[in-house]
N, C-alpha and C positions, 0 to 999 in steps of 0.2 A: 464472322468466318475467320479462322486462324490465318496467319501469314506464314509462309514457308521460307525459312532462311536456308538457301541451298549453296552448294559449291564452296563451302568453307572448310577450314581445318579446326575442328571443335575440341577445346580442351576438356577432356573428361578424365577424371582421376589424374594420372601422371602422364597421359599421352595426348597427342594431337591426332584426332580421328577424322579421316576423310570419308566422303560418301554418305554423310548423314544429313537428314532434313530436320531442322529444329522448328517446330510449330509453336508460334507464340500468339496468344489471344487473351483478351480480358486481363491484361497485365501480367500474365503468367506464362511459363513454358508449359505448354499443354502436352507435348509429347516429343520424342526424338526417335525418328524412324529411318530405315534405309531409304536413300533417295528414290529407289525404284518402287517403293511401297505405293500401292494404289491410293492410299489415303492422302498422299501428297499431291495427287493430280487434281486439277481444277481449282487449286488455291492460288491466291496472289503470291507470286514468287519474288524473292529478293536474291539476286545473284551476288554472292560474296566475293567472287573473283579469286578464290583460292587463298584468301587472307585468313588470319588467325581470329577465331571467335572465342573470346575470353569472358570469364565472369567479370561484371562491372567492379571497378575499384571502389574501396570504402576508405575515406580519410577521416579519422577521428579528431584531427587537430588542424582546423582551418581558421586562422585569424582574419583572413581577408582574401581578396582577389578582385580582378576587374576594376581596380581603382578604389575599392571600398574596404574600409576597416570596420569590422563589426562593432568595436568599442565606440567608434564615432557615430555610427548610425545603426543602433539596435532596432531594426525595423524589418517588416516582411519584404519590402522591396530590396533592402540590402542583402538579405539572405538569398533572395532570388538571383540578384546580380552576382554574388559570390559563387553560387552554385553553377550559374551559366559559365563563368570564367573557368572553373575547374573541370566542368564537363567536357570541354574541348580536349582535355588531356586524360579522359577515361574515367574520371571520378563520377560515379553514378549514385553514390551515397556519401553524406558528409555530416559532420557536426560543426556548425558555426561556433567559433571559440572566442570566449571573452577573456581578455587579459585583465589582471587585477584592477579593480575599480571600486567605486562606492556601491553599497548594496542597493541603492535606488536604481542605478544603471543595471545591476544584475537583475533586478525585478523587471525592468523594461525589456531586457534581452530575453528573459524567460517568457514574458508575455508575447513578444514578437515571434519566438520559436513556436509557441503554442498556436498562434494564429497561422504561421506558415504551414505547420502540420495540418491544421484544419482546412487550409486552402489548397492543399495538395501541391505545394511548391516542389518542383522536381528535385529529388535527391535528398531533401532534408530528412534526417533521422532523429534529431534531437538537438541537444546543446552540450557544449563542453565549457565548464566554468573553471578557468585556470587561475586560481587565486580568488580573493586576496589573502587566503589563509596560508601564507608562505613564509619561508625563512628569510630574515633580513640578510643573513650571511650569504645566501645563495639566490638572491633576488634576481640576478641578471639585469635585464632592462626593465623589469617591473618597477613601477613607481613606489618608492619606499613609503611615501605618505599614504598610500592606499592599503598597506599591509596591516593585518590584524589577526588576532587569535580567533579560533573557531570555538564558539560555545553554544549553549542551547538556543540563544536568541536568533541564530541564523538557520536553524534546522528546518523550520517551517518553510522558509524561502527556498532552500536548496532542494526540497522534496516536493515542490509545488507544480512541476511541469504538467503532470497528469497524463501525458501520452508521450510516445517517443522515448528516447533514452537520455538520461542525464549523467554525464561524467563530471566529477569534481576532482580537480588536481589540488592536493594540499600537502603541506609538510607535516608528517605525523607528530613532530615535536611541538607544534603550535596548537594541538588539540589533545584529546584523550582517546585511548582505545575504546572507551565506552561510546563516545560520540561517533567514531568510525563505525562501530557495530550498529548503531542506530541508523546511520545513513545507509549502510549496506542492507539492513533489514527492510528499509523503506524503498529499496529498489535502485538507489543511487549507485553508480559504478565509481568506486573510489580509487584514485590513482595517486601515487606519490611523485612529487616533483618540486623543484626549487626547495630542496630540503637539505639541511645539514644534520639530519638525524644519525644517531649511531646505529650500528648493526642491530643491537638489541632492541632499540625503539622501532626499527622497521620490521623486524621479525614479529614483534608483539602486534604491530598494526596488521601484518599479514594474518595472524591468528584471529584477528577481529574483523576481517572482511576486506582488507586492502586487496584490490584485484589486479593492479598494474602499475607501471612506472612510465612517467611522461618524459619523452625524449631522453632515453637512457644515456648515461654518462654526462649529459649537459646539465649544469645547475643542480648538482647533487653531491653529497659526500662521497669521496672516491675510495676505491679499494687500496688499502695499504697493508703492510706486513702484519701489523698488530691490531688494526681497526678496519674491518672489512667495509664499513660504511653502507650507504644505500646501494651503491653499485654491487658490492659483494653480496648483499642480501638478495638483490634482484637476480643475480646470476646463479646463486645457489638454489633459489626457490624454483622448482620445476613447474609449478602450477600457475604462476602469475604471468601476465603479458608484459612485454617491453616494447614501447614505441621507439622506433629508430628513424632518424632523418638521414637518408642515404644520399646526400648531396656531395659527398667527398670532402666536405669542410667541417661539418659538425662533429663527425667521428672519422678518424683515420681508418682506411680500409683494413690494416692489420688488426686494429682493435676490434672491429666488427667481426673479423674472421675468428678471433679468439672468443668473442662473446658467443658466437654461434656454436662453438664446441662445448659450451657450458650447460646448455639446456636445450630442450627440443625446439627445432626450427619453428614449429607451429605456435610457439609462444612469443614470436617476434612479429611485429606488424609495422609496415612502412607508414610513416606520417610525413606531411610536408611542413607543418608549422608555418604555412604560407602567409605572406603579408600582401597588402593591396597591390603591389606592382605585378603580381602574377597575371599573365595574359595581357599585359599592357606594355607600353614603352616608357612608363614612369621610372625614373631613376632615383627619386628621393621622395620622402613623405614625412609627415609629422606623426609622432607617437607620444601622446601625453606631454606635449610641449617640447619634445626633443626631435632633432633632425636625424632621420634614418636614411642611409644611403645604400643603394643596391650595388653589389660588386659580384657580377656573375650570377651564381645560383644562391647567394647568401646576402643578408642585409646586416649592416653594422651601424652602431650609434656613433656619436661624435668622439667617444673615448675608445673606439675600436672593439667594443663588445659585440658579440653576435646578437642579432635582434630579429630572429626568425629567418625565413628563407624566401627565395624567389624561384622555388622549384615546384614541380608537379609530380603526381604519382607515376605517370608513364616514364618520366626521367628516372625516378627512383627505382622502378622495376628494371629499367635498362642498366642502371648503375650496379645493382646487386648481381646481375648476370655477368657484367663485364669486369667489375672490380673484385667481386667475391667468388666468381666462378660457380654460382648456383645455377641449377637447371631451370629452364623456362617455367615449368609448372610450380616450382618452389617459390620463385620470385613473384609470380602472378598471385599465388595464394597468400603471400605476405602482404599483398595490397588488396586482397578481396576476402578470402575465406577466413583468415586468421583475425583480422579486425572485426569481421562479422561475429566470430566466436566470442571475442572480447565483449561485444555489445549484446550478446545473447540473441543474435539474429541469424545464426548459422543454419536454422531450419528453413530460411527463405532467401538468404543472400549468400553469395560467395561460391556457388557451384552452378554448373549448367546441367540441370537435371529436371525431369518432369515435376511440376508442382511448385518450383521455385519462381520467385519474381523474375520477370524478363528484364533484368538489368544486365546489359551485355556491352562488350567493347569489341569492335572490329579493328584489328591492328595489322601492320605489316611486320616483316621479320625483325625490324629494328624497334618495334613497339611504338611506332608512330601511329597515332590514333586516326582512323579513317571515318569512323561512325560510332555512335552509341545509341543504346536504347535504355530508357528508364521506364519501368512498368510497361514495357511493350511499345512505348512511344519513341520513334526514331528522331535523331538529330545529327546532322553532319557537323563536324567541328567548325 
């Protein structure tokens, strides 16, 4: 029998709508009816207390959380623990993300993700393989000893997940347009990041299936007067998606405001790039032999370089409302519908509509998360 979610303000389209009964059952939103509709009677009811009912957040770049780094523990249990940590902040779908490492570890991480999908670990949607096919000049905190070019030898591995979604972040200049095309044709979602590519190299990659840009502005060739670089190509191309870390540190708010004027808002998606401290009191951790320190919402290595974040998607949604002046629905969709579109999952995630998966977030006016549902299963933060 369906469960009736009552007395909430439901985000539908661009508006918060009151007086609606959201029926969930068998993992889906079965119907949305007026609260006085006879079909809502006799059902188990959940009183939402007038709070905001939002589509569940989707994070395509999650390195860790709950004290776990996916690189250190590429296992089903690690994925479960990372997902549990992020769920407290409204993330109901995520990609565990692997930072540049040996291909043997990539293989283990893919196998763990495959097993997590088969086991129904809440929220896991696939895997994000960030490197090791990256630029030495734009490596950031990625271990230079792990970086390599992408050739035919790795294609079988990168296309081996078999279910869920696979995102691969690469630098277009360390491979060929033909290999990018083969990855895209095999169903891999190719994203450019940690790249020193020229504008011409990036636009050629876009013509061959490049779909997005990983943490826009960070660790990529910048927009200059005579060489637009990866940033210029990303902002000019209206079809590709751009991940943005809205923690107030990775990108200055005026730069984000300018970026949002360049291409449709629905091509920007919030990501956390979160590290193990998320959801814990941990203030430092090890990353491939280096000490990383937490400072507020961001992490730094010993040389002062950014090394991921200590933020969550609810905070990012709040930040783009407060720092960028976006309306609530736009900020929420940047954390739900737009990443779902990037992943090719917008037919079942990112909206509160009949037939969609019952991945939902209940939040207060400040986007503090009160409760979540993943495939209809509730969990309090």
